[in-house]
C-alpha positions as CSV (number, residue, x, y, z in Angstrom):
1,X,-131.6,39.0,109.7
2,X,-131.3,35.2,110.0
3,X,-127.9,33.8,109.2
4,X,-127.6,32.4,105.7
5,X,-124.6,30.6,104.2
6,X,-124.7,31.2,100.5
7,X,-121.4,29.5,99.6
8,X,-118.8,27.4,101.4
9,X,-115.3,27.1,99.9
10,X,-112.7,24.7,101.5
11,X,-108.9,25.2,101.7
12,X,-107.6,21.7,101.2
13,X,-104.6,21.2,103.5
14,X,-105.1,17.6,104.8
15,X,-105.7,17.6,108.5
16,X,-105.6,21.4,108.5
17,X,-108.5,21.7,106.0
18,X,-110.8,24.6,106.8
19,X,-114.0,26.3,105.4
20,X,-114.7,29.7,104.2
21,X,-118.3,30.6,104.9
22,X,-119.8,33.3,102.6
23,X,-123.3,34.7,103.4
24,X,-125.4,37.2,105.4
25,X,-126.0,37.5,109.1
26,X,-123.1,35.2,109.9
27,X,-121.1,37.4,112.2
28,X,-123.7,37.7,115.0
29,X,-125.0,34.1,114.8
30,X,-123.8,31.7,117.5
31,X,-124.0,28.6,115.2
32,X,-121.4,30.1,112.9
33,X,-118.8,29.3,115.5
34,X,-119.9,25.8,116.4
35,X,-117.2,23.1,116.1
36,X,-114.2,25.3,116.8
37,X,-111.5,24.2,119.2
38,X,-112.9,24.2,122.8
39,X,-111.4,26.8,125.2
40,X,-112.3,28.7,128.3
41,X,-111.4,32.1,126.8
42,X,-111.5,33.9,123.5
43,X,-109.9,37.2,122.4
44,X,-111.4,39.4,119.7
45,X,-108.8,41.5,118.0
46,X,-110.2,44.5,116.1
47,X,-109.4,48.1,115.6
48,X,-110.9,51.4,116.7
49,X,-113.0,51.8,113.5
50,X,-114.5,48.3,113.3
51,X,-114.8,47.4,117.0
52,X,-117.6,50.0,117.7
53,X,-119.6,48.5,114.8
54,X,-119.3,44.8,115.3
55,X,-117.4,43.8,118.4
56,X,-120.4,43.6,120.7
57,X,-122.3,41.4,118.2
58,X,-119.4,39.0,117.8
59,X,-118.8,38.9,121.5
60,X,-122.5,38.0,122.2
61,X,-122.3,35.2,119.6
62,X,-119.1,33.8,121.1
63,X,-120.4,33.8,124.6
64,X,-122.4,30.7,123.7
65,X,-119.1,28.9,123.3
66,X,-116.6,30.5,125.7
67,X,-116.8,31.4,129.4
68,X,-114.9,34.7,128.9
69,X,-114.6,36.8,125.7
70,X,-112.2,39.7,125.7
71,X,-111.8,42.5,123.2
72,X,-108.7,44.5,122.2
73,X,-109.0,47.4,119.8
74,X,-105.8,48.4,117.9
75,X,-105.3,51.7,116.2
76,X,-106.6,51.7,112.6
77,X,-104.2,51.9,109.7
78,X,-101.4,50.2,107.7
79,X,-98.9,52.5,109.5
80,X,-99.7,50.6,112.8
81,X,-98.9,47.2,111.4
82,X,-95.7,47.0,113.5
83,X,-94.0,45.5,116.5
84,X,-95.4,48.1,118.9
85,X,-99.0,47.4,117.9
86,X,-98.5,43.6,117.8
87,X,-97.4,43.8,121.4
88,X,-100.8,45.1,122.4
89,X,-102.3,41.7,121.4
90,X,-99.7,39.9,123.5
91,X,-100.3,42.3,126.4
92,X,-104.0,41.5,126.3
93,X,-103.4,37.7,126.2
94,X,-101.0,37.8,129.1
95,X,-103.2,40.2,131.2
96,X,-106.1,37.8,130.9
97,X,-103.9,34.8,131.6
98,X,-104.8,33.2,128.3
99,X,-103.5,29.7,127.8
100,X,-102.5,27.8,124.7
101,X,-106.1,26.8,124.0
102,X,-107.4,30.4,123.8
103,X,-108.9,31.2,120.4
104,X,-108.2,34.5,118.7
105,X,-110.8,36.1,116.4
106,X,-109.6,38.6,113.9
107,X,-112.4,41.1,113.4
108,X,-111.5,43.7,110.7
109,X,-109.6,44.2,107.5
110,X,-106.3,42.9,106.2
111,X,-104.1,44.6,108.8
112,X,-106.1,43.2,111.7
113,X,-106.2,39.7,110.1
114,X,-102.4,39.7,109.4
115,X,-101.5,40.9,112.9
116,X,-103.9,38.5,114.7
117,X,-102.7,35.6,112.7
118,X,-99.0,36.4,113.5
119,X,-99.9,36.8,117.2
120,X,-101.7,33.5,117.1
121,X,-98.7,31.8,115.4
122,X,-96.4,33.3,118.1
123,X,-98.2,33.2,121.4
124,X,-97.2,30.1,123.3
125,X,-95.8,28.9,120.0
126,X,-99.2,28.7,118.4
127,X,-102.9,29.1,119.4
128,X,-106.0,28.7,117.2
129,X,-107.5,31.7,115.4
130,X,-110.5,32.5,113.2
131,X,-110.7,35.2,110.5
132,X,-113.8,37.4,110.5
133,X,-112.9,39.8,107.7
134,X,-115.0,43.0,107.4
135,X,-113.5,44.4,104.2
136,X,-113.8,43.2,100.7
137,X,-110.0,43.0,100.3
138,X,-109.7,40.8,103.4
139,X,-112.6,38.6,102.3
140,X,-111.2,37.9,98.8
141,X,-107.6,37.7,99.7
142,X,-105.7,38.4,102.9
143,X,-107.9,36.4,105.3
144,X,-107.5,33.2,103.1
145,X,-104.4,31.1,103.0
146,X,-102.5,31.7,106.2
147,X,-100.0,34.4,105.3
148,X,-99.5,36.6,108.4
149,X,-97.0,39.4,109.0
150,X,-96.1,42.9,110.1
151,X,-94.3,45.5,108.2
152,X,-90.7,46.8,108.5
153,X,-89.8,50.3,107.5
154,X,-87.8,48.9,104.6
155,X,-90.3,46.4,103.3
156,X,-93.9,45.3,103.6
157,X,-94.9,42.0,105.3
158,X,-91.2,41.1,105.8
159,X,-91.7,39.7,109.3
160,X,-94.3,37.0,109.7
161,X,-95.3,33.3,109.5
162,X,-97.4,30.9,107.5
163,X,-100.2,30.0,109.9
164,X,-103.6,28.8,108.9
165,X,-106.9,29.9,110.5
166,X,-109.5,27.4,111.7
167,X,-112.3,29.1,109.7
168,X,-113.0,32.2,107.7
169,X,-116.3,34.0,108.1
170,X,-117.2,36.3,105.2
171,X,-120.4,38.2,106.2
172,X,-121.6,40.3,103.3
173,X,-123.5,42.6,105.6
174,X,-120.3,44.1,107.0
175,X,-119.5,45.5,103.5
176,X,-122.4,47.9,103.9
177,X,-120.4,50.0,106.3
178,X,-117.2,49.9,104.2
179,X,-116.1,53.4,102.9
180,X,-116.1,53.7,99.1
181,X,-112.3,53.9,98.9
182,X,-111.9,50.7,100.8
183,X,-114.5,49.0,98.6
184,X,-112.4,49.9,95.5
185,X,-109.3,48.7,97.2
186,X,-110.9,45.3,97.7
187,X,-112.0,45.2,94.0
188,X,-108.3,45.4,93.0
189,X,-107.7,42.0,94.6
190,X,-110.7,40.6,92.8
191,X,-109.5,41.9,89.4
192,X,-106.1,40.3,90.1
193,X,-107.5,36.8,89.8
194,X,-108.6,37.4,86.2
195,X,-105.3,37.9,84.4
196,X,-103.5,35.2,86.4
197,X,-106.1,32.4,86.4
198,X,-109.5,33.1,85.0
199,X,-110.3,35.4,82.0
200,X,-114.0,34.5,82.4
201,X,-113.9,36.4,85.7
202,X,-112.3,39.4,83.9
203,X,-115.2,39.3,81.4
204,X,-117.7,39.1,84.3
205,X,-116.0,42.0,86.1
206,X,-116.3,44.2,82.9
207,X,-120.0,43.4,82.8
208,X,-120.7,43.8,86.5
209,X,-118.3,46.5,87.8
210,X,-121.2,49.0,88.3
211,X,-123.1,46.3,90.4
212,X,-120.0,45.6,92.5
213,X,-119.4,49.2,93.2
214,X,-123.1,49.6,94.0
215,X,-122.7,46.8,96.6
216,X,-125.2,44.5,94.9
217,X,-125.3,41.4,97.2
218,X,-125.4,38.8,94.4
219,X,-122.5,40.5,92.6
220,X,-120.4,40.7,95.8
221,X,-121.2,37.1,96.7
222,X,-120.1,35.9,93.3
223,X,-116.9,37.9,93.3
224,X,-116.0,36.7,96.8
225,X,-116.8,33.0,96.0
226,X,-114.8,32.9,92.8
227,X,-111.8,34.8,94.3
228,X,-111.8,32.3,97.2
229,X,-112.1,29.3,94.9
230,X,-109.1,30.5,92.9
231,X,-107.0,31.3,95.9
232,X,-108.0,28.0,97.6
233,X,-106.9,26.0,94.5
234,X,-103.5,27.8,94.5
235,X,-102.9,27.5,98.3
236,X,-103.9,23.9,98.3
237,X,-101.0,23.2,95.9
238,X,-98.4,25.6,97.3
239,X,-99.1,26.6,100.9
240,X,-95.7,28.2,101.5
241,X,-95.2,30.0,98.2
242,X,-92.4,27.7,96.9
243,X,-93.6,28.2,93.4
244,X,-97.2,28.5,92.1
245,X,-98.5,30.7,95.0
246,X,-96.2,33.5,93.9
247,X,-98.6,34.3,91.0
248,X,-101.1,35.7,93.6
249,X,-98.7,38.6,94.0
250,X,-99.5,40.0,90.6
251,X,-99.0,43.7,90.8
252,X,-97.7,43.5,94.4
253,X,-94.0,43.9,93.7
254,X,-94.6,47.4,92.2
255,X,-97.5,48.0,94.7
256,X,-95.4,47.2,97.8
257,X,-92.7,49.7,96.6
258,X,-95.4,52.4,96.3
259,X,-96.7,51.7,99.8
260,X,-93.2,51.7,101.4
261,X,-92.0,54.7,99.3
262,X,-95.0,56.9,100.1
263,X,-95.2,55.8,103.7
264,X,-97.5,53.0,104.8
265,X,-101.1,54.2,104.9
266,X,-100.8,57.0,102.3
267,X,-102.2,54.8,99.6
268,X,-104.4,51.8,100.6
269,X,-102.9,48.4,99.8
270,X,-105.5,47.8,97.1
271,X,-104.8,51.1,95.5
272,X,-101.1,50.3,95.3
273,X,-101.9,46.9,93.9
274,X,-104.3,48.3,91.3
275,X,-101.6,50.6,90.0
276,X,-99.0,47.9,90.4
277,X,-101.0,45.6,88.1
278,X,-100.9,48.3,85.3
279,X,-97.1,48.4,85.7
280,X,-96.8,44.6,85.8
281,X,-99.0,44.2,82.7
282,X,-96.9,46.9,80.9
283,X,-93.7,44.9,81.8
284,X,-95.4,41.8,80.5
285,X,-96.0,43.6,77.2
286,X,-92.5,44.9,77.0
287,X,-91.3,41.3,77.4
288,X,-93.4,40.4,74.4
289,X,-95.8,38.2,76.4
290,X,-99.1,40.1,75.9
291,X,-100.1,42.8,73.5
292,X,-100.9,46.4,74.3
293,X,-104.6,45.8,73.8
294,X,-104.5,43.5,76.9
295,X,-102.7,46.2,78.9
296,X,-105.2,48.8,78.0
297,X,-108.2,46.5,78.7
298,X,-106.8,45.9,82.2
299,X,-106.0,49.5,82.7
300,X,-109.6,50.6,81.8
301,X,-111.1,48.0,84.2
302,X,-108.8,49.2,87.1
303,X,-109.8,52.8,86.4
304,X,-113.5,51.8,86.4
305,X,-113.0,50.3,89.8
306,X,-112.0,53.7,91.1
307,X,-108.3,52.9,91.5
308,X,-105.2,54.8,90.5
309,X,-103.6,53.8,87.2
310,X,-100.7,56.2,87.2
311,X,-97.8,55.6,89.7
312,X,-96.6,58.2,92.1
313,X,-93.2,59.7,92.1
314,X,-91.2,58.4,95.0
315,X,-88.0,60.4,94.3
316,X,-87.8,63.7,92.4
317,X,-84.3,63.0,91.0
318,X,-84.3,59.2,90.3
319,X,-87.8,57.9,90.6
320,X,-87.2,54.6,88.9
321,X,-84.0,54.1,90.9
322,X,-86.1,54.5,94.1
323,X,-88.6,51.9,92.9
324,X,-85.8,49.5,92.1
325,X,-84.2,50.0,95.5
326,X,-87.4,49.2,97.3
327,X,-88.3,46.3,95.1
328,X,-84.9,44.6,95.9
329,X,-86.2,43.9,99.4
330,X,-89.4,42.3,98.1
331,X,-89.8,38.7,99.4
332,X,-89.7,37.3,95.9
333,X,-86.2,38.8,95.2
334,X,-83.4,36.2,94.9
335,X,-79.8,37.2,95.5
336,X,-80.7,40.8,94.8
337,X,-82.5,40.0,91.6
338,X,-86.1,41.3,91.5
339,X,-88.6,38.7,90.5
340,X,-91.8,39.9,88.9
341,X,-95.2,38.2,88.4
342,X,-95.9,38.7,84.8
343,X,-98.8,37.6,82.5
344,X,-97.4,34.8,80.3
345,X,-100.7,34.9,78.3
346,X,-104.2,36.1,79.4
347,X,-105.3,33.9,82.2
348,X,-101.9,32.5,83.0
349,X,-99.1,34.0,85.1
350,X,-95.4,33.3,85.8
351,X,-92.5,34.7,87.7
352,X,-89.5,36.2,85.8
353,X,-86.6,38.5,86.2
354,X,-86.1,41.6,84.0
355,X,-83.2,43.8,83.2
356,X,-83.1,47.0,85.3
357,X,-83.0,49.1,82.1
358,X,-86.3,47.6,81.0
359,X,-87.9,48.0,84.4
360,X,-86.8,51.6,84.4
361,X,-88.6,52.1,81.1
362,X,-91.8,50.6,82.5
363,X,-91.7,52.8,85.6
364,X,-91.0,55.9,83.6
365,X,-93.9,55.1,81.3
366,X,-96.3,54.4,84.1
367,X,-95.5,57.1,86.6
368,X,-96.3,60.8,87.0
369,X,-93.9,62.9,84.9
370,X,-93.6,66.0,87.1
C-alpha cells in the first residue's frame, strides 16, 4: 500500500514544534522519516511482540537515512517498565558506540514509547527520538506530549522526564494486528477526552462505538485525529503539567492505584483508566458537580467499549484504605493530599481535593463487594 497521510496535527512548542502524522502505509515508507536530525546511526526500540511484525519494515525504511540501523527488543508488558529493562536500551546504545546524534525510534505501545523517550532524555544527556506507536492507546495519548517514565513498585510513572519527540507516526495499518483487549484499552483514552474537553466527541463515540471496535479506518482516523488535537492544545499551553495538563489524567488517579495494587500488567492501563473514569465521575457527582445521569451515560459508554466498570478489591479487610494509600503517592498529590481530576461540568474538568470519608464512599460504591 502506498503511504498516505490523512491528517497532520502539530504540537506547538516554539522551536520544538513537531508533527503527528496520521495515515496508512507510513511505517514502511522512507519519505515518512525525511527531515529528521542527521546521524550515522539509529536504534529501533521495540518489544518481543511488535518487533517480529514491524521491525524489519521500519529498519528498511530507515536505511535510506542512516548508515547503520540497530534493533533492541524488550520483553513485553507493563511489569517490565523498570530500571532493569531500561538498561537494555543503554546497553545497546553503548555496545554500538552510539553518539549524541543517534536517533532512537520507539516502535510499540505506551510502555515502549515511555521507556524509549526516557532513555533518549537520559543518554548523553539527551538524544533525538521519534515515536512510532503501534497501539491505539499510544497513538491517541502516550506517544504525544513528551511524558516519559518508568514505574516504581510503589507508584506508576514516578521516575521520568518531560522530553519531546521529533515526530509521531500513527500508522493505522498497525492497528489491524492489535488484540481486541488492547483495542478496548486504547478506546478508554479516546473516551477520556469527551468529558474533559469535548462533549461532541462523546456524542460521536456513542454513535460510532461499534465502528471503532470493528476497526473501521475512517472511524479510527477520526478518533485519533480529534484525540491528538485536544491533547496538542493542552500540551501547547502547559507542557510540564503545572496546571491545565493535569486534566488529561481524568480517571488516572484511581486507575494507577488499580494497576499498582493488582500488580503491573494484571489489568491493562486503559482498562484501569476506564474503571477509574467511572470512579472519578462518581466522585464528581458526590461533590455536586454533575448529575447521576451523566455518570450512568459515561458508565454505559465505557462498558460498550469492552472495559471494566467495577473496580477490583485490592485488600480484603480495608479495600478503600488500600486505594487511598496507593493514591497518596500519585504525582498529583500535594503534601499528602490526593488531588483528583473531576468533571466540573460536562466538557470541562478541574483538579480538586476531597475528604477521605467521601473518597471511601466512592470506592465502596464502585468496587466489588465480595
